[in-house]
DRENBA-762887 format. One line per 5 residues: for each residue x, y negated, z of N, C-alpha, C. Coordinates in Angstrom, 3 decimals. Layout:
X:Y:Z:X:Y:Z:X:Y:Z; ...
END
This chain:
6.537:-21.267:-20.587:5.099:-21.037:-20.537:4.380:-22.378:-20.430; 3.418:-22.613:-21.310:2.726:-23.896:-21.377:3.717:-25.049:-21.494; 4.812:-24.794:-22.233:5.817:-25.813:-22.443:6.867:-25.903:-21.368; 6.753:-25.101:-20.301:7.729:-25.107:-19.223:8.632:-23.879:-19.340; 9.887:-23.996:-18.897:10.808:-22.841:-18.980:10.279:-21.649:-18.182
10.377:-20.480:-18.782:9.957:-19.238:-18.118:11.078:-18.233:-18.290; 11.817:-17.972:-17.220:12.934:-17.029:-17.244:12.715:-15.988:-16.149; 12.117:-14.857:-16.484:11.808:-13.849:-15.459:13.066:-13.377:-14.729; 12.977:-13.320:-13.397:14.080:-12.742:-12.627:13.717:-11.371:-12.073; 12.491:-10.919:-12.361:12.064:-9.577:-11.979:11.243:-8.990:-13.118
11.637:-7.801:-13.573:10.869:-7.082:-14.596:10.654:-5.672:-14.089; 9.419:-5.206:-14.130:9.092:-3.871:-13.652:8.289:-3.120:-14.704; 8.556:-1.826:-14.779:7.867:-0.942:-15.719:7.386:0.277:-14.935; 6.116:0.639:-15.137:5.558:1.793:-14.439:4.531:2.484:-15.331; 4.622:3.808:-15.414:3.652:4.571:-16.185:2.543:5.067:-15.270
1.297:4.794:-15.679:0.126:5.292:-14.966:-0.762:5.975:-15.996; -0.813:7.303:-15.877:-1.556:8.113:-16.854:-1.037:7.790:-18.255; -1.912:7.315:-19.168:-1.497:7.077:-20.556:-1.267:5.594:-20.846; -0.946:4.827:-19.787:-0.649:3.409:-19.963:0.704:3.074:-19.336; 1.339:2.056:-19.906:2.585:1.545:-19.363:2.299:0.150:-18.809
2.505:-0.020:-17.509:2.278:-1.302:-16.850:3.594:-2.062:-16.797; 3.601:-3.260:-17.363:4.799:-4.097:-17.373:4.512:-5.421:-16.689; 5.467:-5.874:-15.890:5.372:-7.155:-15.203:6.654:-7.935:-15.425; 6.513:-9.161:-15.916:7.616:-10.105:-16.045:7.284:-11.277:-15.124; 8.107:-11.522:-14.113:7.774:-12.588:-13.176:8.991:-13.424:-12.813
8.708:-14.691:-12.567:9.730:-15.647:-12.122:9.341:-16.136:-10.742; 10.295:-16.103:-9.812:10.025:-16.529:-8.449:10.216:-15.388:-7.476; 10.649:-15.713:-6.258:10.940:-14.693:-5.266:9.884:-14.612:-4.169; 8.913:-15.525:-4.170:7.860:-15.473:-3.168:6.858:-14.377:-3.503; 5.935:-14.119:-2.544:4.934:-13.067:-2.766:4.124:-13.353:-4.023
3.727:-14.625:-4.217:3.020:-15.006:-5.432:4.033:-15.604:-6.400; 4.071:-15.131:-7.647:5.091:-15.606:-8.584:4.825:-17.036:-9.032; 5.897:-17.715:-9.473:5.732:-19.024:-10.094:5.107:-18.852:-11.476; 5.717:-17.978:-12.272:5.197:-17.637:-13.591:5.217:-16.116:-13.722; 4.274:-15.574:-14.470:4.306:-14.129:-14.708:3.494:-13.780:-15.944
3.881:-12.663:-16.549:3.121:-12.036:-17.633:2.944:-10.571:-17.257; 1.702:-10.127:-17.195:1.387:-8.741:-16.864:0.616:-8.115:-18.012; 0.938:-6.858:-18.312:0.250:-6.163:-19.400:0.179:-4.665:-19.106; -0.835:-4.034:-19.641:-1.001:-2.586:-19.538:-1.181:-2.066:-20.961; -0.102:-1.552:-21.525:-0.131:-1.176:-22.936:-0.319:0.329:-23.078
-1.099:0.767:-24.060:-1.293:2.203:-24.276:-0.009:2.868:-24.758; 0.201:4.091:-24.319:1.394:4.847:-24.689:1.066:5.744:-25.883; 1.863:5.694:-26.952:1.598:6.569:-28.103:1.829:8.031:-27.747; 1.296:8.923:-28.555:1.421:10.357:-28.303:2.883:10.798:-28.251; 3.741:10.109:-28.976:5.158:10.459:-28.998:5.901:9.969:-27.756
5.207:9.206:-26.863:5.826:8.701:-25.658:6.372:7.297:-25.837; 6.762:6.649:-24.730:7.239:5.278:-24.788:8.763:5.169:-24.742; 9.444:6.216:-24.313:10.892:6.143:-24.148:11.568:6.035:-25.511; 12.292:4.948:-25.721:12.958:4.716:-26.995:12.023:4.245:-28.088; 10.817:3.812:-27.738:9.804:3.457:-28.737:9.778:1.955:-29.001
9.204:1.592:-30.149:8.881:0.209:-30.483:7.365:0.094:-30.542; 6.794:-0.811:-29.762:5.345:-0.973:-29.658:4.969:-2.364:-30.147; 3.929:-2.433:-30.975:3.474:-3.716:-31.505:1.978:-3.864:-31.267; 1.575:-5.059:-30.807:0.169:-5.342:-30.518:-0.137:-6.776:-30.905; -1.447:-7.059:-30.975:-1.876:-8.405:-31.331:-1.603:-8.691:-32.780
-1.745:-9.956:-33.182:-1.496:-10.309:-34.574:-2.402:-9.519:-35.498; -1.826:-8.572:-36.238:-2.617:-7.735:-37.135:-3.332:-6.609:-36.396; -3.157:-6.543:-35.067:-3.819:-5.523:-34.256:-4.597:-6.216:-33.137; -5.686:-6.919:-33.474:-6.394:-7.742:-32.487:-7.034:-6.951:-31.359; -7.037:-5.640:-31.451:-7.613:-4.842:-30.367:-6.572:-4.480:-29.316
-5.431:-5.135:-29.351:-4.373:-4.852:-28.391:-4.792:-5.146:-26.965; -3.996:-4.744:-25.990:-4.346:-4.912:-24.575:-4.384:-6.377:-24.172; -5.214:-6.691:-23.177:-5.262:-8.048:-22.650:-4.002:-8.332:-21.842; -3.523:-9.559:-21.909:-2.385:-10.013:-21.120:-2.893:-10.944:-20.021; -2.251:-10.890:-18.869:-2.596:-11.829:-17.792:-1.407:-12.742:-17.556
-1.638:-14.053:-17.714:-0.592:-15.054:-17.531:-0.848:-15.832:-16.246; 0.215:-16.135:-15.524:0.114:-16.910:-14.292:1.127:-18.043:-14.337; 0.718:-19.238:-13.851:1.611:-20.386:-13.799:1.250:-21.246:-12.587; 2.145:-22.159:-12.186:1.881:-22.967:-10.981:0.666:-23.872:-11.149; -0.025:-24.085:-10.021:-1.149:-25.002:-9.961:-0.903:-25.965:-8.812
-0.833:-27.260:-9.082:-0.547:-28.223:-8.016:-1.510:-28.085:-6.841; -0.959:-28.029:-5.641:-1.770:-27.949:-4.443:-2.250:-26.562:-4.086; -1.840:-25.548:-4.859:-2.284:-24.177:-4.582:-1.081:-23.247:-4.561; -1.047:-22.365:-3.557:0.032:-21.371:-3.493:-0.271:-20.168:-4.378; -1.522:-20.057:-4.857:-1.915:-18.916:-5.673:-1.645:-19.131:-7.156
-1.499:-20.383:-7.583:-1.283:-20.658:-8.984:-2.561:-20.568:-9.792; -2.414:-20.694:-11.095:-3.537:-20.579:-12.025:-3.250:-19.433:-12.972; -4.280:-18.923:-13.658:-4.046:-17.783:-14.535:-5.031:-17.786:-15.690; -4.718:-16.983:-16.688:-5.589:-16.825:-17.850:-5.409:-15.421:-18.402; -6.484:-14.909:-18.991:-6.441:-13.622:-19.679:-6.419:-13.887:-21.177
-5.443:-13.300:-21.870:-5.266:-13.533:-23.306:-5.570:-12.242:-24.048; -6.519:-12.304:-24.954:-6.929:-11.126:-25.736:-6.012:-10.912:-26.937; -6.184:-9.759:-27.574:-5.287:-9.353:-28.649:-5.288:-10.241:-29.864; -6.371:-11.014:-30.088:-6.408:-11.877:-31.267:-5.733:-13.229:-31.008; -5.173:-13.407:-29.793:-4.563:-14.698:-29.464:-3.069:-14.575:-29.185
-2.471:-13.449:-29.536:-1.033:-13.298:-29.330:-0.483:-12.271:-30.311; 0.828:-12.249:-30.441:1.528:-11.174:-31.135:2.634:-10.689:-30.204; 2.790:-9.356:-30.135:3.724:-8.769:-29.178:4.483:-7.628:-29.825; 5.797:-7.655:-29.662:6.646:-6.559:-30.107:7.571:-6.167:-28.961; 7.471:-4.910:-28.531:8.275:-4.389:-27.424:9.184:-3.282:-27.934
10.446:-3.354:-27.583:11.361:-2.249:-27.823:11.853:-1.757:-26.468; 11.685:-0.476:-26.213:12.020:0.101:-24.915:13.091:1.161:-25.071; 14.098:1.106:-24.230:15.142:2.106:-24.265:14.750:3.344:-23.481; 15.682:4.235:-23.320:15.442:5.441:-22.520:15.910:5.183:-21.091; 15.149:5.641:-20.109:15.493:5.371:-18.711:16.890:5.851:-18.356
17.566:5.046:-17.572:18.865:5.391:-17.004:18.719:5.282:-15.481; 18.431:6.420:-14.829:18.152:6.383:-13.401:16.877:5.616:-13.128; 16.985:4.511:-12.348:15.820:3.699:-12.018:15.739:2.439:-12.866; 16.463:2.407:-13.991:16.482:1.229:-14.846:16.090:1.606:-16.270; 15.499:0.643:-16.963:15.222:0.815:-18.384:15.420:-0.545:-19.041
16.101:-0.566:-20.174:16.361:-1.816:-20.885:15.401:-1.941:-22.056; 15.286:-3.165:-22.583:14.403:-3.380:-23.713:14.473:-4.804:-24.204; 13.665:-5.093:-25.222:13.515:-6.455:-25.730:12.042:-6.756:-25.878; 11.690:-8.038:-25.781:10.307:-8.467:-25.934:10.260:-9.675:-26.853; 9.277:-9.691:-27.734:8.990:-10.847:-28.584:7.497:-11.120:-28.447
7.148:-12.108:-27.633:5.749:-12.447:-27.358:5.492:-13.894:-27.753; 4.509:-14.118:-28.608:4.066:-15.443:-29.003:2.575:-15.547:-28.693; 2.196:-16.567:-27.920:0.803:-16.748:-27.497:0.241:-18.003:-28.140; -0.945:-17.880:-28.748:-1.580:-19.022:-29.396:-2.181:-19.987:-28.383; -2.807:-19.432:-27.340:-3.408:-20.258:-26.290:-3.295:-19.508:-24.973
-2.739:-20.122:-23.912:-2.268:-21.510:-23.839:-1.128:-21.793:-24.828; -1.125:-22.973:-25.409:-0.116:-23.340:-26.399:1.253:-23.444:-25.734; 2.272:-23.421:-26.580:3.667:-23.518:-26.140:4.010:-22.437:-25.118; 3.512:-21.231:-25.373:3.770:-20.112:-24.475:4.402:-18.977:-25.260; 5.592:-18.569:-24.841:6.277:-17.462:-25.503:7.259:-16.834:-24.523
7.657:-15.607:-24.848:8.673:-14.907:-24.060:9.462:-14.040:-25.030; 10.728:-14.392:-25.248:11.552:-13.702:-26.235:12.923:-13.432:-25.620; 13.380:-12.186:-25.734:14.716:-11.877:-25.246:14.837:-10.435:-24.811; 16.002:-10.103:-24.288:16.246:-8.753:-23.782:16.026:-8.738:-22.277; 15.779:-7.551:-21.718:15.547:-7.439:-20.281:16.074:-6.111:-19.758
16.348:-6.096:-18.466:16.704:-4.884:-17.733:15.639:-4.740:-16.653; 14.830:-3.694:-16.742:13.679:-3.558:-15.860:13.895:-2.482:-14.805; 13.252:-2.691:-13.665:13.189:-1.676:-12.622:12.112:-0.668:-13.015; 12.490:0.581:-13.150:11.539:1.630:-13.518:10.904:2.171:-12.242; 9.648:1.851:-12.055:8.948:2.278:-10.860:8.316:3.649:-11.072
8.327:4.484:-10.058:7.728:5.809:-10.199:6.220:5.731:-10.357; 5.659:6.663:-11.109:4.205:6.722:-11.253:3.579:6.907:-9.877; 2.543:6.125:-9.538:1.995:6.185:-8.184:1.284:7.486:-7.865; 0.813:8.201:-8.876:0.052:9.419:-8.617:0.782:10.669:-9.100; 2.110:10.633:-8.954:2.939:11.792:-9.280:3.867:12.082:-8.119
4.212:13.364:-7.947:5.127:13.744:-6.873:6.485:13.092:-7.089; 7.197:12.732:-6.022:8.515:12.113:-6.173:9.541:13.099:-6.694; 10.610:12.562:-7.248:11.712:13.380:-7.751:12.999:12.931:-7.065; 14.094:13.587:-7.392:15.373:13.299:-6.739:15.780:11.837:-6.880; 15.375:11.180:-7.979:15.759:9.788:-8.172:15.075:8.875:-7.157
13.985:9.352:-6.511:13.267:8.561:-5.517:13.803:8.779:-4.102; 14.778:9.680:-3.935:15.320:9.998:-2.616:16.126:8.816:-2.063; 16.211:8.736:-0.725:15.549:9.609:0.255:14.039:9.368:0.282; 13.280:10.445:0.434:11.834:10.284:0.491:11.217:11.291:1.455; 9.994:10.953:1.889:9.157:11.860:2.665:7.831:11.945:1.936
7.347:13.149:1.676:6.101:13.319:0.936:5.327:14.496:1.513; 4.045:14.546:1.192:3.242:15.657:1.684:1.766:15.423:1.443; 0.955:16.255:2.077:-0.499:16.209:1.952:-1.084:15.677:3.254; -2.097:14.821:3.136:-2.842:14.327:4.291:-4.195:15.021:4.318; -4.407:15.834:5.321:-5.661:16.598:5.397:-6.550:16.013:6.485
-7.728:15.571:6.081:-8.731:15.068:7.009:-10.068:15.685:6.633; -11.004:15.787:7.573:-12.292:16.400:7.255:-12.975:15.730:6.062; -13.428:16.546:5.129:-14.143:16.032:3.966:-13.316:15.165:3.056; -11.965:15.347:3.080:-11.071:14.519:2.262:-11.343:13.029:2.457; -11.641:12.654:3.694:-11.865:11.243:4.004:-13.248:10.991:4.559
-14.245:11.707:4.023:-15.604:11.624:4.552:-16.093:10.181:4.659; -15.724:9.351:3.670:-16.179:7.970:3.656:-15.386:7.031:4.535; -14.385:7.536:5.268:-13.545:6.673:6.098:-12.187:6.492:5.438; -11.601:5.318:5.636:-10.312:5.027:5.019:-9.218:5.925:5.573; -8.331:6.342:4.688:-7.155:7.113:5.059:-5.941:6.234:4.796
-4.996:6.238:5.719:-3.788:5.439:5.544:-2.562:6.279:5.842; -1.506:6.039:5.081:-0.200:6.633:5.349:0.720:5.506:5.777; 1.573:5.771:6.757:2.453:4.727:7.271:3.775:5.326:7.711; 4.824:4.496:7.706:6.078:4.911:8.307:6.648:3.743:9.100; 7.367:4.079:10.161:7.913:3.076:11.071:9.338:3.471:11.434
10.287:2.579:11.195:11.654:2.818:11.627:11.731:2.716:13.138; 12.340:3.692:13.778:12.333:3.762:15.238:13.718:3.464:15.790; 13.777:2.547:16.755:15.007:2.259:17.468:14.752:2.367:18.956; 15.645:1.840:19.750:15.482:1.893:21.198:14.256:1.088:21.627; 13.352:1.738:22.355:12.194:1.035:22.909:11.038:0.883:21.955
11.141:1.382:20.739:9.998:1.276:19.834:10.418:0.977:18.420; 9.521:0.344:17.682:9.754:0.057:16.277:10.759:-1.084:16.159; 11.821:-0.869:15.412:12.830:-1.921:15.334:13.326:-2.171:13.922; 12.982:-1.303:12.975:13.495:-1.483:11.620:12.328:-1.703:10.655; 12.291:-0.952:9.555:11.281:-1.180:8.536:9.957:-0.533:8.917
8.886:-1.052:8.335:7.554:-0.494:8.544:6.721:-0.818:7.318; 5.829:0.076:6.964:4.947:-0.156:5.826:3.744:0.763:5.936; 2.647:0.351:5.311:1.439:1.173:5.353:0.621:0.929:4.094; -0.151:1.918:3.685:-1.081:1.768:2.569:-2.366:2.495:2.947; -3.502:1.934:2.553:-4.804:2.389:3.045:-5.798:2.454:1.889
-6.644:3.497:1.881:-7.663:3.612:0.833:-8.800:4.515:1.293; -10.005:4.180:0.888:-11.151:5.065:1.062:-11.336:5.832:-0.244; -11.119:7.134:-0.209:-11.183:7.949:-1.420:-12.601:8.446:-1.674; -12.906:8.600:-2.947:-14.214:9.097:-3.355:-14.143:10.497:-3.949; -12.963:11.108:-3.884:-12.817:12.473:-4.375:-12.667:12.588:-5.870
-12.266:11.491:-6.538:-12.075:11.517:-7.989:-10.594:11.664:-8.302; -10.200:12.644:-9.110:-8.789:12.779:-9.486:-8.272:11.502:-10.135; -7.051:11.163:-9.830:-6.450:9.966:-10.402:-6.542:8.747:-9.511; -7.341:8.783:-8.448:-7.414:7.652:-7.534:-6.060:7.441:-6.858; -5.673:6.194:-6.642:-4.413:5.926:-5.975:-4.417:4.521:-5.386
-3.505:4.307:-4.472:-3.285:2.986:-3.887:-1.808:2.872:-3.558; -1.257:1.674:-3.675:0.163:1.456:-3.415:0.348:0.275:-2.488; 1.410:0.313:-1.718:1.739:-0.793:-0.831:2.046:-2.041:-1.648; 1.556:-3.176:-1.179:1.829:-4.441:-1.868:3.052:-5.145:-1.304; 3.664:-4.566:-0.278:4.812:-5.219:0.353:6.138:-4.654:-0.114
6.085:-3.665:-1.009:7.323:-3.139:-1.577:7.116:-2.969:-3.071; 7.976:-2.169:-3.751:7.978:-2.322:-5.199:7.470:-1.157:-6.080; 6.533:-0.294:-5.699:6.204:0.064:-4.322:6.980:1.299:-3.916; 7.185:1.491:-2.661:7.854:2.694:-2.188:6.906:3.592:-1.416; 5.661:3.132:-1.208:4.693:3.900:-0.446:3.396:3.975:-1.239
2.932:5.180:-1.539:1.684:5.315:-2.274:0.861:6.479:-1.740; -0.442:6.389:-1.985:-1.406:7.456:-1.733:-2.073:7.801:-3.046; -2.381:9.072:-3.268:-3.157:9.420:-4.447:-3.939:10.693:-4.183; -4.969:10.899:-5.024:-5.842:12.052:-4.852:-5.609:13.044:-5.977; -5.349:14.292:-5.595:-5.142:15.378:-6.533:-6.286:16.379:-6.385
-6.858:16.805:-7.508:-8.027:17.686:-7.455:-7.729:18.997:-6.758; -6.503:19.477:-6.844:-6.157:20.768:-6.238:-5.646:20.613:-4.806; -4.820:19.603:-4.557:-4.173:19.472:-3.253:-4.850:18.484:-2.321; -5.701:17.611:-2.855:-6.343:16.608:-2.020:-5.531:15.332:-1.947; -5.565:14.659:-0.794:-4.896:13.375:-0.619:-3.407:13.605:-0.363
-2.577:12.949:-1.150:-1.131:13.072:-1.005:-0.511:11.697:-0.769; 0.680:11.694:-0.189:1.392:10.445:0.062:2.867:10.633:-0.271; 3.560:9.505:-0.430:5.012:9.541:-0.587:5.593:8.218:-0.105; 6.644:8.316:0.709:7.429:7.180:1.158:8.791:7.327:0.487; 9.129:6.422:-0.440:10.302:6.609:-1.294:11.389:5.580:-1.012
12.606:5.942:-1.414:13.776:5.051:-1.333:13.938:4.487:0.069; 13.810:5.343:1.063:13.952:4.925:2.450:15.419:4.733:2.812; 15.670:3.849:3.742:17.007:3.733:4.296:17.210:4.872:5.288; 18.394:5.478:5.311:18.638:6.535:6.297:18.372:6.043:7.717; 17.802:6.917:8.531:17.493:6.556:9.912:16.376:7.416:10.452
15.906:7.069:11.639:14.815:7.794:12.292:13.505:7.057:12.071; 12.461:7.832:11.770:11.162:7.257:11.461:10.053:8.028:12.164; 8.935:7.329:12.374:7.675:7.990:12.676:6.827:7.908:11.419; 6.416:9.057:10.911:5.535:9.121:9.748:4.130:9.400:10.266; 3.162:8.608:9.846:1.829:8.672:10.457:0.722:8.793:9.423
-0.342:9.456:9.850:-1.613:9.518:9.137:-2.622:8.746:9.971; -3.266:7.756:9.354:-4.343:7.035:10.018:-5.657:7.420:9.342; -6.634:7.679:10.147:-7.954:8.065:9.610:-8.998:7.198:10.288; -9.749:6.461:9.475:-10.688:5.536:10.078:-9.930:4.400:10.719; -10.074:4.248:12.020:-9.495:3.098:12.708:-8.346:3.417:13.636
-7.939:4.673:13.738:-6.865:5.005:14.673:-5.912:6.013:14.040; -4.763:6.197:14.705:-3.806:7.199:14.252:-4.400:8.590:14.424; -4.227:9.417:13.397:-4.765:10.769:13.471:-3.686:11.821:13.667; -2.505:11.609:13.098:-1.405:12.561:13.228:-0.110:11.818:12.965; 0.970:12.315:13.561:2.257:11.656:13.387:3.384:12.620:13.721
4.550:12.313:13.177:5.720:13.142:13.470:6.976:12.315:13.252; 7.947:12.498:14.143:9.229:11.829:13.982:10.112:12.639:13.036; 10.805:11.947:12.135:11.706:12.608:11.193:13.013:11.827:11.119; 14.087:12.514:10.794:15.385:11.886:10.561:15.682:11.949:9.071; 15.906:10.794:8.477:16.148:10.680:7.042:17.632:10.432:6.808
18.220:11.221:5.922:19.634:11.105:5.582:19.765:10.765:4.094; 20.931:10.306:3.649:21.100:10.051:2.216:20.742:11.288:1.394; 19.886:11.085:0.389:19.483:12.195:-0.472:18.392:13.078:0.102; 17.854:12.765:1.286:16.814:13.601:1.901:15.578:13.699:1.009; 15.064:14.931:0.870:13.806:15.183:0.172:12.943:15.991:1.144
12.173:15.289:1.962:11.453:15.894:3.075:9.993:16.106:2.711; 9.512:17.324:2.936:8.094:17.650:2.745:7.449:17.746:4.125; 6.420:16.938:4.348:5.772:16.893:5.653:4.277:16.691:5.467; 3.481:17.719:5.756:2.028:17.615:5.711:1.518:17.182:7.081; 0.528:16.304:7.071:-0.106:15.843:8.299:-1.599:16.098:8.206
-2.231:16.494:9.325:-3.638:16.855:9.245:-4.382:16.514:10.521; -5.666:16.298:10.360:-6.610:16.147:11.463:-7.751:17.113:11.207; -7.993:18.015:12.162:-9.077:18.985:12.024:-10.331:18.473:12.726; -11.478:18.877:12.196:-12.751:18.461:12.791:-12.825:18.851:14.262; -12.243:19.994:14.612:-12.308:20.487:15.987:-11.401:19.714:16.934
-10.541:18.829:16.384:-9.567:18.118:17.209:-10.023:16.726:17.618; -11.160:16.254:17.123:-11.527:14.856:17.331:-12.688:14.697:18.298; -12.699:13.551:18.942:-13.814:13.127:19.772:-14.171:11.698:19.419; -15.120:11.124:20.181:-15.515:9.741:19.965:-15.023:8.888:21.129; -14.707:7.641:20.834:-14.224:6.720:21.859:-15.055:5.452:21.810
-15.698:5.135:22.936:-16.493:3.914:23.055:-15.739:2.914:23.914; -15.546:1.705:23.379:-14.786:0.653:24.050:-15.729:-0.489:24.394; -15.643:-0.981:25.638:-16.468:-2.121:26.037:-15.688:-3.007:26.987; -16.185:-4.218:27.182:-15.611:-5.161:28.128:-16.592:-5.386:29.272; -16.095:-5.590:30.519:-17.012:-5.955:31.592:-17.622:-7.318:31.305
-18.828:-7.546:31.809:-19.551:-8.772:31.480:-18.732:-10.015:31.792; -17.952:-9.986:32.869:-17.169:-11.161:33.259:-16.090:-11.500:32.244; -15.698:-10.510:31.397:-14.627:-10.725:30.425:-15.154:-11.047:29.033; -16.475:-11.077:28.880:-17.048:-11.296:27.558:-17.129:-12.787:27.272; -16.250:-13.314:26.427:-16.279:-14.751:26.135:-17.451:-15.092:25.228
-18.014:-16.253:25.420:-19.123:-16.661:24.566:-18.596:-17.008:23.181; -19.355:-16.597:22.173:-19.033:-16.914:20.779:-17.647:-16.447:20.356; -17.152:-15.389:20.979:-15.849:-14.855:20.586:-15.961:-13.349:20.439; -15.769:-12.868:19.261:-15.886:-11.435:19.027:-14.553:-10.740:19.087; -14.606:-9.407:19.206:-13.386:-8.613:19.143:-12.605:-8.942:17.870
-13.354:-9.240:16.809:-12.716:-9.444:15.515:-11.689:-10.548:15.489; -11.753:-11.507:16.456:-10.778:-12.593:16.478:-9.453:-12.145:17.076; -9.478:-11.097:17.826:-8.257:-10.405:18.263:-8.700:-8.995:18.609; -8.581:-8.092:17.677:-9.208:-6.779:17.805:-8.436:-5.893:18.771; -9.101:-4.877:19.318:-8.415:-3.965:20.244:-7.339:-3.166:19.518
-6.367:-2.710:20.263:-5.376:-1.781:19.737:-5.504:-0.472:20.493; -5.281:0.627:19.773:-5.383:1.969:20.348:-4.057:2.663:20.051; -3.193:2.772:21.064:-1.822:3.241:20.876:-1.662:4.625:21.500; -1.274:5.635:20.742:-1.018:6.955:21.334:0.106:6.882:22.366; -0.191:7.270:23.608:0.799:7.209:24.679:1.996:8.096:24.351
1.752:9.189:23.648:2.806:10.159:23.318:3.978:9.521:22.584; 3.709:8.461:21.825:4.768:7.844:21.036:5.760:7.088:21.895; 5.346:6.671:23.084:6.251:5.945:23.955:6.557:4.544:23.478; 5.725:3.980:22.601:5.965:2.629:22.121:5.545:1.613:23.166; 6.319:0.550:23.282:5.961:-0.561:24.139:4.699:-1.204:23.580
3.728:-1.468:24.441:2.456:-2.033:23.984:2.625:-3.413:23.355; 3.752:-4.083:23.650:3.964:-5.410:23.102:4.665:-5.367:21.741; 5.082:-4.186:21.301:5.823:-4.056:20.051:4.859:-3.812:18.893; 4.802:-4.726:17.966:3.986:-4.585:16.767:2.572:-4.069:17.068; 1.811:-4.716:17.946:0.457:-4.213:18.226:-0.435:-4.196:16.991
-0.122:-5.031:15.991:-0.952:-5.066:14.790:-0.980:-3.714:14.096; 0.078:-2.919:14.260:0.124:-1.616:13.613:-0.870:-0.631:14.216; -1.424:-0.959:15.376:-2.357:-0.056:16.050:-3.729:-0.691:16.215; -3.922:-1.856:15.600:-5.195:-2.523:15.765:-6.306:-1.763:15.060; -7.481:-1.802:15.663:-8.664:-1.142:15.126:-9.304:-2.089:14.128
-9.161:-1.806:12.849:-9.636:-2.715:11.807:-11.128:-2.513:11.582; -11.927:-3.223:12.362:-13.380:-3.106:12.272:-13.972:-4.361:12.877; -15.149:-4.766:12.423:-15.793:-5.940:12.996:-16.411:-5.583:14.335; -16.159:-6.436:15.317:-16.651:-6.165:16.662:-17.377:-7.382:17.219; -18.240:-7.118:18.161:-18.866:-8.148:18.972:-18.499:-7.839:20.409
-17.798:-8.753:21.065:-17.271:-8.452:22.387:-18.355:-8.239:23.431; -19.600:-8.611:23.118:-20.675:-8.412:24.090:-21.320:-7.041:23.961; -20.912:-6.272:22.983:-21.503:-4.945:22.786:-20.400:-3.903:22.654; -20.613:-2.717:23.212:-19.613:-1.655:23.054:-19.470:-1.271:21.586; -18.310:-0.744:21.238:-18.082:-0.232:19.898:-17.610:1.207:20.019
-18.091:2.061:19.141:-17.725:3.471:19.183:-16.925:3.837:17.948; -15.733:4.373:18.161:-14.928:4.896:17.067:-15.324:6.346:16.865; -15.780:6.727:15.659:-16.413:8.039:15.467:-15.458:9.217:15.398; -14.152:8.988:15.174:-13.236:10.114:15.004:-11.864:9.739:15.540; -11.583:10.165:16.768:-10.300:9.902:17.409:-9.692:11.239:17.808
-8.476:11.499:17.362:-7.829:12.763:17.687:-7.642:12.877:19.198; -7.885:14.058:19.736:-7.750:14.283:21.169:-6.353:13.919:21.643; -6.272:13.248:22.786:-4.991:12.843:23.352:-5.159:11.646:24.251; -4.046:11.150:24.794:-4.080:9.997:25.678:-3.697:8.736:24.899; -4.424:7.643:25.170:-4.225:6.389:24.449:-4.207:5.215:25.419
-3.427:4.202:25.052:-3.483:2.924:25.739:-4.340:2.005:24.876; -5.477:1.573:25.429:-6.406:0.708:24.713:-6.239:-0.701:25.271; -5.994:-1.676:24.388:-5.718:-3.046:24.831:-6.550:-4.038:24.039; -6.958:-5.119:24.722:-7.582:-6.271:24.073:-7.255:-7.499:24.904; -6.547:-8.448:24.279:-6.096:-9.647:24.981:-5.346:-9.253:26.252
-5.820:-9.659:27.429:-5.135:-9.338:28.674:-5.762:-8.153:29.402; -6.629:-7.440:28.695:-7.298:-6.284:29.294:-6.722:-5.003:28.697; -6.634:-3.953:29.504:-6.159:-2.687:28.991:-6.612:-1.548:29.895; -6.535:-0.341:29.349:-6.831:0.861:30.128:-6.227:2.045:29.395; -5.781:3.045:30.149:-5.318:4.285:29.556:-6.457:5.278:29.621
-6.670:6.019:28.539:-7.827:6.882:28.452:-7.452:8.188:27.760; -8.131:9.260:28.112:-7.926:10.545:27.465:-9.159:10.904:26.650; -8.959:11.138:25.371:-10.040:11.553:24.474:-10.004:13.070:24.363; -11.174:13.697:24.522:-11.262:15.153:24.453:-12.056:15.555:23.219; -11.697:16.679:22.611:-12.384:17.098:21.377:-13.859:17.369:21.622
-14.681:16.894:20.692:-16.115:17.144:20.760:-16.856:16.342:21.799; -16.171:15.423:22.504:-16.812:14.649:23.566:-16.779:13.160:23.242; -17.691:12.425:23.889:-17.699:10.974:23.798:-17.027:10.423:25.053; -15.948:9.702:24.879:-15.225:9.101:25.996:-15.500:7.608:26.009; -15.866:7.080:27.168:-16.166:5.656:27.297:-15.118:4.986:28.160
-14.603:3.845:27.714:-13.607:3.114:28.478:-14.031:1.651:28.571; -13.927:1.092:29.775:-14.177:-0.321:30.004:-12.845:-0.998:30.290; -12.499:-1.977:29.473:-11.212:-2.617:29.602:-11.226:-3.648:30.716; -10.253:-3.578:31.609:-10.155:-4.484:32.751:-8.873:-5.310:32.619; -8.872:-6.523:33.159:-7.637:-7.326:33.121:-6.498:-6.626:33.847
-5.280:-6.786:33.298:-4.108:-6.238:33.977:-3.899:-6.986:35.277; -3.425:-6.285:36.325:-3.173:-6.948:37.618:-2.190:-8.105:37.460
END
């Protein structure tokens, strides 16, 4: 790419509606050294076993996104290449489990000295807005029910591997504010992905945690800024678990958090180290992964903050060296003032 060797060590293919998303990337860090990303339209006959050609004599082909290293930056540099500036020929085989093979012949006019030619073996990623299948097992999937299908507040699905004393294995979460439009989806950026949320016109908000390692997990629904529902599950090889989680309007109250005047630092807001709200029922150590329970909202430590929808129950509320245990009751406003631990 741009005259430098480009040998992808990761290739991914994913179908989203009537497009095929392909990623060719070199590098093992979160940001690739080099990459080519494209979203190509799928013909009516389907993409499996197909040959697709774009650019060249078809200047209306899909835009390509190229990424390459930029001195002094961990993000690199990038360019968008339109259909009149490249020629592309893709041959795709038929999926074999979670793999699909193919060949690519890509020649780019600008940036100059940029091409990608050869065969590849790609990871076939599941469509983010489709129910999982046996090939995605072990998995946990279901419907997330919240008032008004989100009611303008972010909904998050999460899973946490549970060991002695709290979270000890894998953890992941994905979060989105839905607008009630079919086809909406979000996927975790920390996996490939194995965790997604999507909106279905008939069923509402759905989630799936795929390709999990066998073990014990807490599967959680987060609504707004706190946990709304959760359940422990045991995952075994080949497990296909259906688990719906819900928060009813009648189950929630409001929680107002404040600091005593003596604890209010000048020019320091909650946002620099936000409070955490941990369900006591889970039995998690307050020092274990507090970020997973942090209230993601801008705060001013000199003013109380009210969380508008907290499921009834007992919580440990913490901020810096201050904490308090509090019980939230449905339909009521509960106020807690955080005091330093003895």
